[in-house]
N, C-alpha and C positions, 0 to 999 in steps of 0.2 A: 683471684678475688680482688675487687676494687674496694675503695673506702666505703662506697655505698653498700656493697654487698655485706661487708663486715658489720656496718652499722645496723642494717636491717636484721641480720642474724642475731646480733646482740639484743636489739629492740624486741624481737619476738619472744625472747626468753626473759627479758627483765623489765618491760614496760610497766609503769604504774597502772593500776586499774582505776581510771578516772572516768566519771559518769559521761562526760562529753565525748569520750572516745568509744562509747557503745555503739554497735552497728545501728541501733534504731534511733540514734540522736539525729535530729533534723538539722538542716543548714542554719536555721535560726538559733538552735541551741549552740552550735559551733560558734556563730557570731557572738552570741552573748558571752560565752566563755572567753573568747579572745579579748573582748573589751574588758572584762572583769580582771583577767590575768595581767593586764598592763600594770606594772609597778605594784603587784599585790601577790603574795605567796599562795600557792595552791591550797594550803591548809585553811586559809580564810575564805578562799573563793568557793570551795566545794559546797558548803552549806548554803551560802548566798545563792549560788547558781541553782541549786535544787529548789529553793524557795521561789526564786524568780520564775523558773520554768513551770512550776506548779501553778503559779498565779497567772503567768502570761506565756502560754505554750506556743503562741504564734505572734508574729508582728501585729496582726490586726487586734489582738486582745490588748496589747500594750497601747497601741494607737488610740483605742477607744477610751483610755483613761487619761486624765490630765497629767502633765508632766510632774506635778507635785507628788503624785503617787509613786512615780519612778524614783524621785529623790528620797522619799520616805523609805521605800523598799531597799534602796542602796545601803541604808544604815551607815555603819562605820567602816565600810570598805575603803574609804579615802578617795580623794580626788573626785568629788561628786559630780563634776561637770561631765563625767563619763556617763552618768545616768541620764542626763539631759541629751547627750549625743545619741544614746541608744533609743531614747523616746523619739527624737527627731528622725533617726534612721528608720524606726518602725513606721512612722507616718509616711516617709518617702517610699518605703517598700510597698505600702498599701496603695499609695497614690500612683506610683509609677509602674509597679509590677504586680498588681492585683493580689498583694499580700504574700508573694513568694520571693524569698531571697534569691536574687539573680545568680546565675552561674557564670555569667560573662565577667571577666576581670575588669574591663572598662566600666561596666555598669556598676559593679561593686565599688570601684574607686570613686564613682560619682555620688555615692551615698554620703549623707552628712556624717562626719566623724570617722570615716573609713579611710585610712591612709595606706601607704605602700605595704607595710607589714600585714595589716589586718585583711586587706583585700586579697592578698596572695594566700594568706593562711585559710581563709574561708574557701576560696577557689580550690585549694589543695586538699585541705582536710575534710571539707564537706562534700566536694564534688570529685575528688580524686584526680585533679588535673596536674599537669606538669609545670610548676612554677618554682623559682628559687624563693624559699621562705626564710628570711634572715632576721633573727632577733639577737639579743646579746649572747645567748647561749650558743647559737649556731656560729656566730662570728668568732667566739672564743675557741670552739672546736676546730674550725677551719684554720684559724690563725696559728694554732699550736701544731695540729697534726700535719698540715700541708705547708704552711709558710715558715714554721720553725720559730715563731715568736711567742713570748710568754703571755702576752695580752693583746687584744684587739683594740682598736681606737674607740673613742667615746660614742660614736654614732655611725649608723649604717650608711655606707656610700654606694654609688653605682658599681664600684669595683667589687664590693662584697657580693652583690647580686650576681655579677659575672662569675666570680670564683665559685659560688655555690652552684650555679647552673651547670658549670663544667663537671661537677662532681655527680650530678644526677644521672641515673640510667635513662637510656632512650625510651624504654618502656614506661608508659604513662603511669600504670598502677604502681610499679616499683619505685618510680620517681616520687610519688606521693608518700609512699612508705619510708623512703630514704629521708625525706624532709622532716617528718616527725621523729625519725630515729636520731638524726643529728641533734635536734633540739632536745630530746630526752637525755642524750649523752651529756650535753652541756648542763643540763639542770641537775643531774644526780651523780655524775661521775666526773666530768671535766669542769669542775666548779672553779670559781675565780680564785679562791684563796687555798682551798684544801683538795686539790684534784686527787682522785683515787686511781692513779695510773695503773696499778695492777689489775684493776677490774675493767680497764678500758680495752676494747677490741683493737685499738690502734697502738697498743703498748709497745709492739715490736717495730712499728713502722712510723711512729710519731716523729716528725721532724724536729720538734722542740726538745723531746727527750734525747734525741741523738745529739743535740748541741751540748747537753749537760748543763745548760744554763738554769739558774734558780729563778724562782718568782722574785720580783722586786720586793723590797721591804715595805711593809704597811699596806693599807688597803688600796686597790686599784682605783677606787673612787672614794672621795671623802664622804662619809656617812652624812645624810641630811638630818640636822637637828630638828626635833619636833616640839619638845617641851618649851613653853614660853614664846613660841613663834606665832606669827599671824595665822598660820595654818591651824594651830591648836585653838586660837580664839574663834576662827571661822567654824571649826568643828563644833565647839560649844554652842555657838549661836544657832547653827543648823540643828543641833540636837533638840533645842527648845522648839523650834519651828516644826520639826518632824513629828513631835508628839502633840502637836496642836493643829486643830482645823479652824481656819479663820485667822483674822488679824491678831497679832501680839503687840501690846504697847511697848514703846521703847524702854519704859521703866523696868519691865520684866527682863528684857535683854541686858540691861545694865547690870543685873545681878550676876552674870556669868563671868565677868572679868573686871578686876579693879582698875586697871590702867585705862582711863577714859580715852586717851589719844589712840592707843593701840586698838581698843575696842571699836572706835569710830572708824579707824582705817580698815579693819577687818570687815565690818558691816558694809562699808562703802565698796570694798572689793567684791563682796558677795552680790551686791546690787549690780555692779558693773558686769559681772559674769553671768547675770540673768538667773542666779540661784535664789535670789531674794527680791521681792517686790515691795516698794513703799506703798502703803495703803493709807489714803487720807494724808494728814499731815505728819503723823508721828507714830504710825503703826506699821507692822511688817508681816509678810506671809510668804510661803513658798509660791512660786509661779503656778498659776492655774487653780489655786484655792479660791473658792468663792467667798468674798468678804461677807461677814455677818453683819446684821444691823448694828450690833454693839460690839465694841472691842471686849474680849474677855477680860474679866477682872483679874487683878493680881492675886 
């Protein structure tokens, strides 16, 4: 039995029942899930994914709506530029591929907002191809089980892709299953701070366990603070605009945060990122919202 065989056997018995893993999930559904899952836990993504796919079951359906609707639908998932990238991706899929998510890796990587991980994930999980799919969870499993180290580095490197590809079976179908199995192991068993080693299929063969080395003290990554940051202020501003159609006067946005300097900086950042548009001299709206003749009253 290889690492991949053990991982697949474990996965078939223990995998979470997630909606984007169902046999009838389209490649578009897989793509949406992969974008939503970036830096966001499954428990928050699942209801958002269901709502998104109900409203926009195809790339063409999303492309027909303005980007402002994508930002609204994104709600409080965080990092709302992902909603803009998904919309741009949908438009590109319609324009370049007649509304069908491509199955070619190079074509996937050429789509707006689709990077090394997402492109390989869609090719593998939606189309059953053989590609190394490496995220934080996979890097941690490979680092511990194969390399004997307690933690992987902060970012995926070409060496990580090579290491993962060497673990994949030659059979294409099993290689795709192995990829999702390694990822699931890292997500629910071989976790960053509290690994459940007794539940791991690699318990007896894990190179890190064989060293007897403990995990380093403290978190492997410093948690990102949210309260009081520009990210929080940006979220408050977007919350107002998401619940409004048409321009909103600056005075209304001034109510969301007392610190004028920080509020102005957050608003400027949203404009620079394309998430907010300046309408006239002193009003703001989500991109793609049609301005009304008059600014809504306070």
